[in-house]
N, C-alpha and C positions, 0 to 999 in steps of 0.2 A: 217684443222687447227681449225675450229670452234669446231669440235668434241673433239679435244685434249684439247682445252680451257675449254669446259664445263665439261669434266672429271676432269680436275685439280681443277676447282671451287667446284665441288661436294666433292672431296677428302679434299679440304681445309675446307669446311663447316663441314664435319664429324670430322676432326681433332680438329677444334675449339670447337664443342659440346662435344667431348670426353674430351678435356682438362678442359672445364668448369665443367663437371660432376665430374671428378676425383679431381678437385681442391677444391671442397666443403668438409669440414672436416666431416667425418662420426663419430663424437663423440660429446657428450654434454659438451660444454665448458662454464663454468660459470665464469664471470669476472665482472668488474665494468659496462661494456656496456651491457652484457647479464645477466639479472636477472632470466631468465627462458628459458628452452629449452624443446621443445616437443619431447619426445622419438620417436614419429612417423616419425620425419624428419631425425633422425640420427641412429635409431636402426634397428634391424633385427629380424626375427622370424623363428621358426621351429615348426611344428605341429607333436607331437609324438602320433600317433593314438593308439599305444599299451599302452601308459600310464605307461611304465615300465622303461624308461630311467632315469638315475640319473644325477646329476650335473657332476660327474666324467666322465660319458659316453659322455656328450655333449662337454666336454673340449678337446676331442680328435680331432686331425687334420682332420680326415675324416668327422666327423659330423659338425665341424665348417664351412666347405665349403657348407653345405646344408642349412645354414641359409639364408633366403631371405630378402632383404631390405624392410622395411616398406614404404608404399607409401602415407601416409596421417596422419594428426594430430589426426583424430578420428579413432581408431583402431576397426574394426568390423570383427568378425570371425563367427558370427551366431551360430547355434547349432553345436558344435564341439565335436566329440568323442575323448577322450584322453586328453592330456595336450597341452597347447599352451606355448611355451618357447619364451621369448623375451630377447634379448641380447642388451646391450648398453654400450659403453665405456664412462666413465666420466672423465673429466679433470678439476677439480676445481682450479681456479686461483683467489681465493677470498682474501680479506684483512684479517689480523688477527682479530678475534672476530666475523666474519661473519660465518653463518651456511648454509650448503647445505642440502636439503631434497629431497626425492623422494615422489611425490604426485600421488597416484593412485586412480582414480575414477572407481570403478568396483562394482556398487551396486548389492547386492544380489548374488555375485559370491560365490560358496561354498568354494573354496580353492584359496588363493592368497599367494604365497611364494616368498620371496626375498632372494637372496644369493649373496655374494661376495666370492672371493677366492684369494689366493696369496697376502693377505694383512697382514703383520705381526702386531699382536696386535690390529687390527682394523677390524675384521671380522664382517659382517652383516649377521644375520640369523634370519628371521622372517617367521613364518608359521601362516597365518591369513586366514580370510574368515568367511562366515556365519556358516560353518560347524566346525569351530574351536572356542575355548574359546575366549571371548572378551579380556581377560587379555593378550592374546598373542600380542596384538597390542602395538607397542612402545608408541603411543600416543592415548589417549581415544578420538576418533573423528569418525564420521560416515564414512569418507573416510579413506584410508590407507596412513598414513604419516610415513615415515621411515627416521630418521636422518642419514646422510651420513658422512663418515670421510672426513676431509678436509686437515689435516696435514699428508699426506701419500704420496705414490708414485704419480708421475705426472699424470699417467693415470691408471685407474683400470676398471675392467669389472663387471657389475651387471647383474645377471640373474633373470628374473621374470617368475614364473610359474603360470599359471591360469588354473583352471579346474572347470567346472560348468555344472549342468543339464540344466541351462537356456542359452539363447543366450549370447555369450560373446561379450561385447562392452566395450572398455576401453578408458580412457583419461589419459595418463601417462606423467608427466612432472618432470623434475629436476629443482628446483628453490631455491631461497634464502628464508630466513625466512620472509623478508618484502613482497616479492611477494606472499607468502602463506597467510600472514595476509590480503592482499588486496582481494585475492580470497575468503577467508572465510567471509569477510564483504559483498562482492557482493552476495554470496550464501545466507547469512542470510537476506539480504535486499529483495531478490526476494521471499524467503520463507515467510518472514513477510508480504510482500505486498499481496501475494496470500492468505495467511491464514486470513489476515485482511478482504479482500473482501469476503471470504467464511463465516467469522463470521457475517458480515453485512447481507449477504444473509440468513444465518440460522436464525438470529434474525427476519428478515423480514418474512420469511416463518412461524415462530412460531407466529408472530403477526397476520398474516392472519388466522392461525389455531384457535387462541384464539378468533378472531372476528367472524369467520364463522363456526368453528367446522367441517370444511370439511377435511376428512382424507387425501386428496391429498396433502395438505400443510404439514401435519405431516410426510408423506412418503418422501416428498421433503427434509425436515429437516434431516431425518435419512440418506438420500442419500448423502447429503453434508457432514455430519459427517463421513460417510464411505469414501468419497473422501479425506478428511483430513487424515484419517488413511492410505489410500492407498498412499498418497503423502509421509507421514513419512516413510512407508516401502520402497518406491522406492528410498529414499535418505539415507537409513541406520540409520534413527533416532530411529526406534523401538528397534534395538539392543543396541543403546546407552542408551535408557531409561530403558531397562531390560537386563543388561549385563549378568545376570546369566542364561537367558533362551536361550540356544543355539538352533538355528533352528526356533525360534519364528517368526523372520522377514519374512521368506519365507511363513510360514503358514498364517501370517496376510495378506500378499499380495494376496495369493491365495484365501483366504476367502473373502476379501473385493472386489477384482476384479470381482468375480462371483456374490456375493450378490448385488453389485452395479448395474450390468446389470439386475438382477432380480428385484431390486427396481425401475429401470427405466421402466421396463415392467409393473410393478404394478402401477406406476405413470401414465402410458399411459392409463390404464383401466379407471382411474378416469378422466383424462384430456379430453379424447375423448368420455367418457361415452360409452365404447364399449359394455357393457351388453345390452344397448338399441339400439345404433346406428349400431354396428358391432358385432352381436352375434357370427358369425363364427370366426371372428378375436379374439373375447374375449376368446373363447375356445383355440385357438392357443396360445394366450398370457399366459393363465393359464398353458398350457403345457410347454412353454418356462420357466416360473418362476419355476416350479417344477424341471425341468431338471437342471437349473443353481444352484438351492439350493442344489440338490443332489450332483452335482459335487463339489460345494463349501465345503461340509462336507468331501467328499472323499479326495480332495486336501489338506484340513486342517489336517485331521487325518493321511494321508499317502501320503505326497507330492512326494515321490520317486517312487510311484507305476505307475503313469501316466505321459506321456510326457507333458511338458509345452506347446507344440504346440497345444494339444487338448484344453487346457484352452483358449489360444488365439483364436482358431477356434470357440469355443463356444461363446466367447464375440463378435467376429466379425459377426458371423451368427445371433446372437440376434439383433445387431444393424442394419443389413441388413433387417431382418424381420420387425423391428420397422420402418425402412425407407419406406418399402412397405406399412405398415399400414398407415403411414402419407400421402403418395401419394394417397392412396385409400380414406382416410378421406377428403382430399382436393377435390378429384373428386366428392364425394358425398355432398360436401359443408357443412360438419359438422361445427358448430360454433367453431371459434378459432383454427381450424385445420391449418390455415396458419402459426400461430406462432409456432405450434408444428412442422410443416415441416421445418421451418427455424432452430429451435433448433436441430432437428435430423440431418440436413445437416451439421451444425457446428460440432456436436460431431462425426459424421461419418467421415468427412474429417480429423478432428483433430486426431481421434484415428487411422485412416488408415496411416497417415503420421508417427505417433509415432510408430506403429507396424512395418512399413517398416524400420524405423531407428533402432528399437530393433533387427530385424533379419538381419541387415546388407545389406539391399537392397538399401536404400537411406542414404547418409551421411548428417545427420541433427543433429549435436551435441547439439545445443540449444534446439531443439524440443525433442530430446532424453531425456534430463534432465527435462525439464519443460512442454513439450507439452501436456501430458495427463491432468495435473492439469489445465492448461490454457484452454484447449478445454472444459472441463466439467464446468469450471467457466463461460465461455462465454455462454454455453448452459443454465446454471442456470440463467444468466442474461436475456436471451431471454425469458425463462419461466416466470421470475419475471415480465418482461414487459407485457407479455400476461395475467398475473393475474389481471392486472388493468381492462382489458376489459372483464374479465370473469363474467358470470352471477352467482353470489353467493348471499346468503341472505343479505349480507352487501350492495349489489348494486342493488337489485331487484327494477325495475321500476324507477331507478334513472339515467340511462344512456340516455341522450337526443341527442346522436350523432349517425350517421349512420356508416355502415361498412367502407365506403370510408374514413371517418374521422379517424377511428382507424388505417387503413392501413397507412395513411399519418403520423400519430403520431409515430407509432412504426417503420416505415421506417426511420424517422428522428432520433429516439432514437438509432436504430441500427447503423446508420451512425456516431452518436456522440460517441457511445461505441467503434466502430471500430477505430475511429481516435485516441482515447486514448490508445487502445491496440497496435496500430501501433507505437505510440510514445514509448511505453514500449519496444516493440520488437526491434525497431531501437536502442534504448539506449543500450540494452544488446547485440546488435551485435557489439558495439564499444569496443575497448580495455579498455577504461576508461569511463564507463557510467556516465552521469551527475545525481548526486543525486537530484539536484534541479528540473530537468525536470521530474524525476521519481516521486518525491513528488507531483509536480503539477498534473501529470497524475492521481495519486491515489486520490488526492483531487477532481479532476474533475469527477472521477468515483463515489466517494461518493456524490458529488453534483447532479449527474444524478439520483442516488438512492433516494435522498431527493426530487428531482423534480417529480419523479414518484409518490411518496407518496402525494405530493402536488396536482398533477393532479388528483389523485384518490379522494382527498378531495374536489376538485372543483366541482365534479359531485355527491357529497353526500349531503343529507339534513343537516348534522351536520357541524358546523363551529367552528373551534378553535378560541375562542374569545381572548385568551391571556390576561386575565383580570388583570394581574399584572402590575402596573404602570411602565412606562419606559420613560426616557428622550429622546425626539425626536432627538436632536442633537447627542446623544450617539448612537442611533440606526443607524443614517445615517453614522456615522464614522465606526461602526462595519460592515455595509454593504459594505462600500468602501474598508475596509481592506480585507473582504472576496473576493471581486472582484479581487483585485490585487494578492491575494494568488492563484486564479484560472487562471488568465489571462495568455495566452501563445503567445500573439501577440504584447506585449508592447504597448497596447492601452493607450491613454491619455484621462483622464476624469477630468473635473474641476467641483467641487461641490460648489454651492453658496447657503448657507442656512441661510443668515442673518434673513430672515423672519420667521424662525422656532426656533430661539433661545428663551430660557426661556419657552418652552412648554413641557408639559408632557402628554403622551398618557395613557389613562385609560383602553383601550381595543384594541384588534387586533394589538398589537405592533409587534409581530413576522411576521404577514402577511404583514404589511406595510414595515418592514425591508426587507422582501423578494422582495417586489415590487421595492424598490430602487435597490437592487442587480440585479434584472431581467432587469431593465432599462439599467444598465451599461453593462450587459452581452449581451443583445439582440440588443442594439442600438449602441454599440461601433463602431468606425471607424477602418477599416483595413488599413488605410493610416496614414500619419503624422498629420491628422486633429484631433482636440480636440473636444470631446463631452462635451457640457455645460449642466448642470442640475441645474435648479433654483427651490427652494422650498419656499413656504410661507403658512401661515395659515390665512384664512379670517374668521372673526367672525361676526355673525349677532346678534347685541345686542338686537334686538327686540324679536327674538324667541329663542335666546341662542344657535343656531346651529353653528357649525364650520366646515369648509372645508379645507382639505389639498390639495393644488394645486402644482403639479409637472410638470415642463415644461422642455423638452429636445430639444436641437437644436445644430447644424443644422442636419436635417434628410435627407438622400439621397432620390432621387426621386424613387429609386427602391423599397423602403419600402412602403407597402400599408396595410391598415386594411383588404382589401379583398384578401390578398395573400393566395395562396394555401398551403403554408408552415405553419405548426402549430406553431413552435417556432418563436419568433419575436413579432410584434404588436398583432397578434392573441392570443398568450399566455398571453401577458400583459393585453389584453382586458378581458380575462376570469378571471384573478387575480383581476382586478379592479371591474368588474361586480359582483364578489363574495361579495365584500364589498359595493355593491349598488352604485358604482361610475360610471363615464363616461370617455371615452377615445376618443380623436379627433385629426386629423391631419389638420394643417392650414398652409397657406403661400406657397411661391414658392422659388425655388433656395436656396440660403444660408439662407433665412429667414424661411424656412420650419421647423416647430416644431411639436412635439407630446406633447399634454397636457392632463393630467388626473386630475380629481376632485373627491376626496373621502370624504364623510362625516365622521368625526372623533369625538370621545368622548375625548376631550382634555381640559386641564386647564393650565393657565399660572403659571409658577413657580416663586414665589416671592423671591427676593434675600434677604437673612437674613443679619443682621448687621455684623455677623462674616464673611460671604462670601464677603460682600462689603469691609471689611477691608483687605481681602486677595487680592482683585482686585486692591485696592488703594496702595498696597505694604506696608501698615502699619504693616501687619502681613505676614511673609513669611512662607508658609507651604511647608515642604520638606518631601518627601517619600524616604527613603534610603533603598536600597536592590537590589537584582539581578532582572533584567528586565524580566526574564522568570518565576518569582514567580506568581502563580495564586492568592495568597493572596494579593500581592501588586497590581496586575491588578484589582482585584475586588474592593479594597479600592479606587484606583484611579478613576475607573468608577463611583463609588458611589459619590465621592466628585465632580466629573465633573457634574453628574446629579443634584447636589444641587448647581451648579454654583460657586463652589470654584475654586480659582486659586491656583494650586499646581504644584510644580516642583519635578522632580525625579533625583536622583543621585545614581550612582552604589555603590560607596565606601565611607566609613566614612572619608577617607583622603581628599576627595574633599570638605568636610564641613568646615574644619578649616579656609581656606582662606575667605569663605563667612562670617563666624563669626567674623573674624578680620576686614573685610571691611564694616561691618554693619553701618547704620546710627544711630543717637541717639534715634530716635523714633521707630526704627525697632524692632519687636519682632519675635521670631522664634517658630513655632510649628513643632516639629520633630516627625515623625512616623517611628519607627523601627519595623521590622518584624522577626518572628521566625517560620520557616517552614523548608522544605527539602532543600531550597536554601539559607536561611538566618539564622543567629544566633544573632539576635538583642539583646538578653538578655546580651550578653557578650561584645557588642560593645559600650555601653554607656560610659564605662571607658575611651575610647579613646578621648572623647571630653567633658566630664562632667565638667572639671575644667575651661573651657572657656565659659560656659553658664552663662547668666545673670539671675538674680532672676525673671525677667519678662518672661523668656523663659519657654517653657514646652516641655516635651518629653514623648511620649506614646509608649507602647509596644503592638503590635497586634500579637497574636499567635494562632496556632491551637493545642498547647500542652495542653492536658486536665489536666496535673499535675501542670501547672502554676496557681498561685493564685494572687489576688490583693495585699495581704499582702506581698508576696514574691517579687512581682514587685516593691512595694513601698520600700522594704528593699534594693533593687538593685539601687534605686534612680529615678525610673520613677514616673511621676505625675499621671499616670493612666495605667490601663491594660484593654484591650478589647479582649475578646475571638472571634474567627473567626465567630461564629454563631451570634454575637451581633454587627457586624459592622454597619448594617443599623439602629439599634435601640439605641446603647449606645455610639458610637464614638463621634458624634456631641455634645450631652449633656455633655460628659466628657470634651471636649475641651472648650466649653463655660464656664463650671464650673472653669476650670483652668485659663481661661482668667479673670473671675471675681475675683478670688483669687489674681491674680497678681496685681490688683488695690487696694488691701487692705493691712493692716499692719499685716495680719496673717503670722505666720512663715511658710516658704516654706520647702519642703522636702530637707533635707541636703544630698547632693550627695557626699558621701565619699567612693570612689571605688578605 
């Protein structure tokens, strides 16, 4: 009895699974609920090893049965001889006006053809690929995008034929136009992020080269430029930039993939000083460089003569040789070889995963698209961190820290870099990544690069004095805004700077601004507790010296000045000591606080009569324009530094009610802007008729063609060019206010 019951249960389970499998529609259905369908989940494929079958042959009943269902969203066929045919049935059920498209990601494939048949008056026929003219593509885009008919038979079949000398890996989707637009924005954002980081690194490498004239940094810059070109060729951007050069994209990829590993080998010779430390390895590296360069020229001139597998094998073997050199360098305790070993491990692991995805061994679609660029960017960041500790002419006899200190520093830097890259990887693994999280991660990476530069300057005899005067309150506000733009933990910070109002720093302004930002970044609470920061300036009238005192509280008991971690109070202490200040921890429990005292060259800012009138609301100063305008922001910061009370409104329409509700004594000083976001020259007409004779209106512009006479003819009381904001704006406003108290005729605004 039990045996019969178990057999019945097994048969029932098989029946249920079979019904579930066959109930799934094996076609791409687009409707209001499904904006995209991956062909890998509904299509089938057949490999024609002879490469001789035509569409008519495949449409026969015998060959239709030989198509095998696809098993995943990421289609990987590896190195395939002949043609890969993919078949998918499409059933568009879209609303009128909506468009359906076939989106094929097949970078560097030689031939990509798309066919439909048995569609009256709606045939699709496209023969594309790197070996075909760029004009064959229905849409000029790096990927293959083919518009599909929507007002036709309920279901029709699309055949896709792919043939290539390189491993065939595809991502094919049927989607609507809105879904395609989202994907294009996502790809552009990732490319922009990676290229932005590469540009920062290239600029940093060139800076090191100009300061030291060490050829290692120049080679590093060329390497990063090659990686950018490699990224463009991997994503089809080369063919888009040069549409008339058929086959150029494959040659660019072949050339830069091999020259890049040659440059890495050359970079290694300088980084580890192999001619002195590893003479035998130096000869091996020279041989590797020559071989890769020779292959690069062969693959560039005649890419069809050699298999792409040989290119991949050459790159992989070079990286393995460099990994062995790195391990041997660490064994011999060559200076800075630890950083080189970390960089080599990052690139070897990243390249290995990418190569396995390329050849269809691992299914890693994100790493297949972006992994190579990310791996090399991370490697360059590790090298960049190692440059700070490197013994160069710029740093001779200036490093006062031991090797253990360097290891702690770069270990923490690597951890911080990894955290941001993990955030980026996580976001792009989501269906809809958060642009805000991605921007914050990018800003944190840029902030780490800036910190690396600051750490380097901490141990150099030169100090950037930042001699340009700056309002202290404005510096604190900018540091606070920078902190909140970087913060990823929703930390709460309360700034109290009544004791620093009306003070202007005459030197070290940027260093002090960074100290405020570092206070918030390193001492913020990771709970709902608020960090309080108080600031004041104490003046000694007898000797004329002034001290800036910054006190942060409460400070957790886990934070100590003797901590082994570099970032935190230890980093703050080095920043403060660079300015000949002191840092101390006092108190217990909730009263525990961190206090720093820094001698500053500061002077009190006296409130002018005009600024006092804006504070007493006798004069209302209004800035009208788009809040993203750099010209408006610069003007507002300047007025704030001179203790003016000014308000900002976005649109001219908001001004009318304020002019109507004015008091009898109230005067208005209105500032309009003309730049890329604002068109102030034409906005005066909207409210000129309701201005009083005692009001004044100024135009601030970066237009070199604008003149004082023309601005006066338009009805403005004054014109200030963008380069004259700090020197001309206030005198012009004061002149206009003096004129308003006289019987002199005012400008007649007839617009």
